[in-house]
SETI-467455 format. One record per residue (C-alpha): residue in one letter; x, y, z; chain. Coordinates in steps of 0.02 Angstrom, whole numbers, plus 50000, padded with zeros to 5 digits. Example, Ala and Ser with C-alpha at 12.3 -4.5 7.8 and 13.67 -1.06 7.14 Angstrom:
<atoms>
res|X|Y|Z|chain
A|50615|49775|50390|A
S|50684|49947|50357|A
</atoms>
This chain:
<atoms>
res|X|Y|Z|chain
M|49617|53797|50470|A
A|49430|53788|50440|A
L|49445|53608|50378|A
H|49543|53561|50534|A
H|49408|53639|50644|A
A|49269|53549|50551|A
R|49359|53383|50570|A
N|49377|53411|50758|A
S|49192|53455|50777|A
T|49135|53300|50681|A
Q|49253|53191|50784|A
S|49183|53258|50948|A
A|49006|53234|50882|A
N|49045|53052|50843|A
E|49116|53029|51017|A
E|48957|53102|51093|A
I|48851|52983|50988|A
S|48952|52833|51047|A
V|48932|52890|51229|A
D|48744|52907|51201|A
K|48740|52730|51131|A
I|48833|52664|51283|A
V|48714|52753|51402|A
A|48563|52687|51306|A
N|48632|52510|51313|A
L|48660|52528|51500|A
N|48483|52591|51525|A
V|48412|52443|51427|A
H|48519|52322|51528|A
I|48462|52400|51693|A
V|48278|52394|51642|A
N|48295|52212|51587|A
S|48377|52167|51752|A
L|48237|52253|51848|A
L|48103|52164|51747|A
W|48186|51995|51773|A
S|48206|52023|51960|A
I|48022|52074|51973|A
L|47970|51918|51877|A
L|48078|51806|51986|A
I|48013|51886|52147|A
R|47832|51870|52089|A
R|47862|51689|52041|A
A|47943|51653|52209|A
Y|47809|51735|52317|A
F|47654|51709|52210|A
</atoms>
């Protein structure tokens, strides 16, 4: 019973880590998109 509980807790921890990785990748993608749009706007107007 204890082993089963430990396995479930480690599995949920791994799922949380994967979600954190997805969120981090999304944040990086959003920041990159913002930087590129700022660069393009600056290049277009200046």
